C-alpha positions as CSV (number, residue, x, y, z in Angstrom):
1,X,131.5,-9.5,133.2
2,X,130.0,-6.1,133.6
3,X,129.2,-6.9,137.2
4,X,132.8,-7.8,137.8
5,X,134.0,-4.6,136.2
6,X,131.6,-2.5,138.5
7,X,132.9,-4.4,141.4
8,X,136.4,-3.7,140.6
9,X,135.6,-0.1,140.1
10,X,133.8,0.1,143.6
11,X,136.5,-1.5,145.6
12,X,139.1,0.7,143.7
13,X,137.2,3.9,144.8
14,X,136.7,2.7,148.3
15,X,140.1,1.7,149.0
16,X,142.6,3.6,146.8
17,X,145.6,3.3,149.1
18,X,145.2,-0.6,149.2
19,X,145.0,-0.9,145.3
20,X,147.8,1.8,144.9
21,X,150.1,-0.4,147.1
22,X,149.3,-3.6,145.3
23,X,149.8,-2.1,141.8
24,X,153.1,-0.4,142.5
25,X,154.5,-3.5,144.1
26,X,153.5,-5.7,141.1
27,X,154.3,-3.4,138.2
28,X,156.7,-5.7,136.5
29,X,154.2,-8.6,136.6
30,X,151.3,-6.3,135.4
31,X,153.4,-5.0,132.5
32,X,154.3,-8.7,131.2
33,X,150.5,-9.3,131.3
34,X,149.8,-6.2,129.5
35,X,152.0,-7.5,126.7
36,X,150.3,-10.8,126.5
37,X,147.0,-9.3,126.5
38,X,147.9,-6.9,123.6
39,X,148.9,-9.7,121.5
40,X,145.5,-11.3,121.6
41,X,143.7,-7.8,121.5
42,X,142.8,-8.1,117.7
43,X,141.5,-11.6,118.0
44,X,139.1,-10.6,120.9
45,X,137.9,-7.5,119.0
46,X,137.0,-9.6,115.9
47,X,135.1,-12.2,118.1
48,X,137.8,-14.8,117.3
49,X,138.7,-15.0,120.9
50,X,136.7,-15.4,124.1
51,X,137.0,-11.8,125.8
52,X,135.9,-13.1,129.2
53,X,138.2,-11.7,131.8
54,X,140.2,-9.7,129.2
55,X,138.8,-6.3,129.9
56,X,138.9,-6.9,133.8
57,X,142.5,-7.4,133.4
58,X,143.2,-4.4,131.0
59,X,141.2,-2.3,133.4
60,X,143.4,-3.5,136.2
61,X,146.6,-2.6,134.5
62,X,145.3,0.8,133.7
63,X,144.2,1.5,137.2
64,X,147.7,0.5,138.2
65,X,149.2,3.0,135.8
66,X,146.9,5.7,137.1
67,X,148.0,4.8,140.7
68,X,151.7,5.0,140.0
69,X,151.2,8.5,138.2
70,X,149.2,9.7,141.1
71,X,152.0,9.0,143.4
72,X,154.2,11.4,141.3
73,X,151.6,14.1,141.0
74,X,152.1,17.8,141.6
75,X,150.7,17.8,145.1
76,X,153.6,15.7,146.4
77,X,156.0,18.3,144.8
78,X,154.1,21.1,146.6
79,X,154.3,19.2,150.0
80,X,157.9,18.5,149.8
81,X,158.6,22.1,148.6
82,X,156.6,23.5,151.5
83,X,158.5,21.2,154.0
84,X,161.9,22.1,152.7
85,X,161.2,25.7,152.7
86,X,159.9,25.5,156.2
87,X,163.3,23.8,157.3
88,X,165.1,26.6,155.5
89,X,163.3,29.4,157.5
90,X,163.7,27.3,160.8
91,X,167.5,26.9,160.4
92,X,167.6,30.7,159.4
93,X,166.0,31.6,162.6
94,X,168.0,29.2,164.8
95,X,171.6,29.4,163.1
96,X,171.5,32.4,160.9
97,X,170.7,32.6,157.2
98,X,174.5,31.9,156.2
99,X,174.8,28.7,158.2
100,X,175.8,25.4,156.8
101,X,172.4,23.8,157.7
102,X,170.8,26.4,155.4
103,X,173.1,25.4,152.7
104,X,172.0,21.7,152.8
105,X,168.2,22.5,152.8
106,X,168.8,24.9,149.8
107,X,170.8,22.1,147.8
108,X,167.8,19.9,148.6
109,X,165.3,22.3,147.2
110,X,167.4,22.5,144.1
111,X,167.7,18.8,143.8
112,X,164.0,18.7,144.3
113,X,163.2,21.1,141.3
114,X,165.8,19.5,139.1
115,X,164.3,16.0,139.7
116,X,161.1,17.5,138.4
117,X,162.9,19.1,135.5
118,X,162.0,22.6,136.6
119,X,165.5,23.8,135.8
120,X,164.8,27.6,136.1
121,X,163.6,27.0,139.8
122,X,166.5,24.9,140.6
123,X,168.9,27.3,139.4
124,X,167.5,30.0,141.7
125,X,167.9,27.8,144.8
126,X,171.3,26.5,143.7
127,X,172.4,30.1,143.3
128,X,171.2,30.8,146.7
129,X,173.0,27.8,148.3
130,X,176.3,28.9,146.6
131,X,176.1,32.3,148.2
132,X,175.7,30.6,151.6
133,X,178.6,28.3,150.6
134,X,181.0,31.2,150.2
135,X,180.5,32.3,153.8
136,X,179.7,29.1,155.6
137,X,182.7,27.0,154.8
138,X,186.5,27.4,154.6
139,X,188.0,27.0,151.1
140,X,189.1,23.6,151.9
141,X,186.1,22.0,153.4
142,X,185.0,18.7,151.7
143,X,181.2,19.8,151.9
144,X,182.1,23.0,150.1
145,X,183.9,21.1,147.3
146,X,181.0,18.4,147.0
147,X,178.2,21.4,146.7
148,X,180.2,23.2,144.2
149,X,180.7,20.2,142.3
150,X,177.0,19.3,142.4
151,X,176.0,22.7,141.0
152,X,178.7,22.4,138.2
153,X,177.1,19.1,137.1
154,X,173.7,20.7,137.2
155,X,174.9,23.6,135.0
156,X,176.7,21.1,132.6
157,X,173.4,19.2,132.2
158,X,171.5,22.4,131.8
159,X,173.9,23.4,128.8
160,X,175.2,26.4,130.6
161,X,179.0,25.8,130.0
162,X,180.2,29.1,131.3
163,X,178.6,28.6,134.7
164,X,179.7,24.9,134.8
165,X,183.3,26.1,134.1
166,X,182.9,28.6,137.0
167,X,181.9,26.1,139.6
168,X,184.2,23.3,138.5
169,X,187.1,25.7,138.7
170,X,186.0,26.5,142.3
171,X,185.7,22.8,143.1
172,X,189.1,22.3,142.0
173,X,190.4,25.2,144.1
174,X,188.6,23.8,147.2
175,X,190.2,20.2,146.6
176,X,193.7,21.8,146.1
177,X,193.4,23.7,149.4
178,X,192.4,20.5,151.2
179,X,194.5,17.9,149.5
180,X,197.3,19.6,147.5
181,X,197.8,20.3,143.8
182,X,198.9,16.8,143.1
183,X,195.9,14.8,144.8
184,X,194.3,12.0,142.7
185,X,191.0,13.3,143.7
186,X,191.4,16.2,141.4
187,X,191.3,13.9,138.2
188,X,187.5,13.7,138.1
189,X,187.0,17.4,138.2
190,X,189.7,17.9,135.4
191,X,188.1,15.4,133.1
192,X,184.7,17.1,133.7
193,X,186.3,20.6,133.2
194,X,188.1,19.4,130.0
195,X,184.6,18.2,128.7
196,X,183.2,21.6,129.3
197,X,186.0,23.3,127.5
198,X,185.4,21.0,124.5
199,X,181.9,22.0,124.3
200,X,182.9,25.7,124.2
201,X,185.7,24.8,121.7
202,X,188.5,25.9,124.2
203,X,190.9,23.2,123.1
204,X,194.0,24.7,124.6
205,X,192.5,24.7,128.0
206,X,191.0,21.3,127.5
207,X,194.4,20.2,126.6
208,X,195.9,21.5,129.9
209,X,193.3,19.7,132.0
210,X,193.6,16.4,130.2
211,X,197.5,16.6,130.4
212,X,197.4,17.6,134.1
213,X,195.0,14.6,134.7
214,X,197.4,12.2,133.1
215,X,200.4,13.7,134.9
216,X,198.5,13.2,138.3
217,X,197.6,9.7,137.5
218,X,201.0,8.7,136.3
219,X,202.6,10.0,139.5
220,X,200.0,8.4,141.9
221,X,199.7,5.1,140.3
222,X,202.8,4.7,138.3
223,X,203.4,5.0,134.4
224,X,202.3,1.3,133.8
225,X,199.2,1.1,135.8
226,X,196.2,-0.2,134.0
227,X,194.0,2.6,134.9
228,X,196.1,5.0,132.6
229,X,194.7,3.2,129.6
230,X,191.4,5.1,129.1
231,X,192.7,8.5,129.8
232,X,195.5,7.8,127.1
233,X,192.9,6.7,124.6
234,X,190.8,9.7,125.3
235,X,193.8,12.1,125.0
236,X,194.6,10.6,121.6
237,X,190.9,11.1,120.5
238,X,190.8,14.6,121.8
239,X,193.9,15.6,119.9
240,X,192.5,14.1,116.7
241,X,189.3,15.9,117.3
242,X,191.3,19.3,117.8
243,X,193.2,18.7,114.7
244,X,196.7,18.6,116.6
245,X,198.0,15.6,114.7
246,X,201.6,16.1,116.2
247,X,200.5,15.8,119.7
248,X,198.2,12.9,118.8
249,X,201.1,10.9,117.3
250,X,202.9,11.5,120.4
251,X,200.0,10.4,122.5
252,X,199.6,7.3,120.3
253,X,203.3,6.5,120.7
254,X,202.9,6.8,124.5
255,X,199.8,4.4,124.3
256,X,201.6,2.0,122.2
257,X,204.5,1.7,124.6
258,X,202.2,1.7,127.7
259,X,200.2,-1.2,126.3
260,X,203.2,-3.2,125.6
261,X,204.5,-2.8,129.0
262,X,201.3,-3.1,130.8
263,X,200.3,-6.3,128.8
264,X,203.7,-7.9,129.5
265,X,203.4,-7.2,133.3
266,X,200.1,-8.6,133.6
267,X,200.7,-11.7,131.5
268,X,204.3,-12.5,132.8
269,X,204.5,-10.8,136.1
270,X,206.1,-7.3,137.2
271,X,209.5,-8.8,137.9
272,X,210.0,-10.8,134.6
273,X,213.1,-10.2,132.7
274,X,211.1,-9.6,129.6
275,X,209.3,-6.7,131.0
276,X,212.6,-4.7,131.5
277,X,213.0,-4.3,127.6
278,X,209.4,-2.5,127.5
279,X,210.2,-0.6,130.5
280,X,213.4,0.7,128.9
281,X,211.4,1.9,125.9
282,X,208.9,3.6,127.8
283,X,211.6,5.3,129.9
284,X,213.3,6.5,126.8
285,X,209.9,8.1,125.8
286,X,209.5,10.0,129.0
287,X,213.1,11.2,128.7
288,X,212.5,12.6,125.3
289,X,209.2,14.5,126.8
290,X,211.3,15.9,129.6
291,X,209.8,13.8,132.4
292,X,212.9,12.9,134.0
293,X,211.5,11.5,137.3
294,X,209.1,9.2,135.6
295,X,212.0,8.2,133.1
296,X,214.5,7.5,136.0
297,X,211.9,5.4,138.0
298,X,211.3,3.0,134.9
299,X,215.0,2.9,134.0
300,X,215.9,2.0,137.7
301,X,213.2,-0.6,137.9
302,X,214.3,-2.1,134.4
303,X,217.9,-2.3,135.8
304,X,216.6,-4.1,138.9
305,X,214.8,-6.6,137.0
306,X,217.8,-7.2,134.9
307,X,220.0,-7.5,138.1
308,X,217.4,-10.0,139.5
309,X,217.9,-12.2,136.5
310,X,221.5,-12.0,136.9
311,X,221.9,-13.1,140.5
312,X,219.4,-15.9,140.2
313,X,221.4,-19.3,140.5
314,X,224.6,-17.7,140.1
315,X,227.4,-16.9,142.6
316,X,230.4,-14.7,141.8
317,X,232.6,-12.4,144.0
318,X,230.5,-9.3,143.5
319,X,227.2,-11.1,144.0
320,X,226.7,-10.2,147.6
321,X,226.8,-6.5,146.9
322,X,224.3,-6.8,143.9
323,X,222.1,-8.7,146.3
324,X,222.2,-5.9,148.9
325,X,221.4,-3.3,146.4
326,X,218.5,-5.5,145.2
327,X,217.2,-6.1,148.6
328,X,217.2,-2.3,149.5
329,X,215.3,-1.6,146.2
330,X,212.7,-4.3,146.9
331,X,212.2,-3.1,150.6
332,X,211.6,0.3,149.4
333,X,209.1,-0.8,146.7
334,X,207.2,-2.8,149.4
335,X,206.8,0.2,151.6
336,X,206.1,-1.8,154.7
337,X,204.2,-4.6,153.0
338,X,205.6,-8.1,152.2
339,X,209.2,-7.9,152.8
340,X,210.0,-11.7,152.2
341,X,212.0,-11.3,148.9
342,X,214.0,-8.4,150.4
343,X,214.9,-10.6,153.5
344,X,215.7,-13.3,151.3
345,X,218.2,-11.5,149.1
346,X,219.8,-9.8,152.2
347,X,220.2,-13.4,153.8
348,X,221.6,-14.7,150.6
349,X,224.2,-12.0,150.5
350,X,225.3,-12.6,154.0
351,X,225.9,-16.3,153.3
352,X,228.0,-15.5,150.2
353,X,230.1,-13.2,152.3
354,X,230.4,-15.9,155.0
355,X,231.5,-18.5,152.4
356,X,234.1,-16.0,151.0
357,X,235.6,-15.4,154.5
358,X,235.7,-19.1,155.1
359,X,237.8,-19.7,151.9
360,X,240.2,-16.9,152.7
361,X,240.8,-18.1,156.1
362,X,243.0,-21.2,155.4
363,X,245.3,-19.2,153.1
364,X,245.8,-16.6,155.5
365,X,246.8,-19.2,158.3
366,X,249.2,-20.7,155.8
367,X,250.9,-17.4,155.2
368,X,251.2,-16.9,159.0
369,X,252.8,-20.4,159.4
């Protein structure tokens, strides 16, 4: 057995690269074996179990762990650090110290130190990157926004809420300059900024961020979209935490109405006549909150659903006009998509008009005669 151990050690020292690759590639298998050997370790030490081959396997596992640890040792950090710093100096000579290429390498240096939990060093390089970012990019440049957002996330994790707030606000300004103040891309930054404000106990600012996030999602997705459920739940929880029970009750009422309408749509379909009642209730809530555009859109949709039920299978003199109104509404909702239902309503209106004209013709000819 001792000869086998010596052989393993000699081969490991002779070809460390080979053993390292083998251990790293089979780490899951070795860990499972280690668990099995650990179960029988007391028996082997008491002499109740034959230890032949046992120590060799344990040694192999320990060597594998050592090899994996060596692959993440400080020399690797020094090598990567020296390489990135050389790139920073090279790009500064070629393009100037405030060029966007310098920003990318500075951000990479910050990421490198952060991955090694060297937060102080990471902060130094991130701040250098931000100074370059201010001069190298226009306010609405996407790379500027992504860099600001990355640094804001770093400070948030590093428990520096004031710095995280600063860079989240700058990221929001960059996105607003590029896409406008109602862009759905603002929602993630607003949510992150609200979380930072909650950590600072700035509940009024957090309320504005969460409310603005919900408004943008309502306008972009519609007031009954399933993705609104989680922001509404978080808004209710936030108001309860902040002690604002009046707003919490309103948010809970909106959540209850939203769940009823959304669940009805998903189970019965968007145009089912039972959905109209829930849409009217949600429309009344938005009207009481002063959100007239959302209220009118829900009310119009409820009316169209009721009208659709009314015109199905019935023919009366005013039906053609109702069908034309419904056809226009369906065409506008489709936005260039499937217009089959709209064309079907329009065709039915034309047939009813033709049928009405054919009935009037004999009476007109009789009067002329």
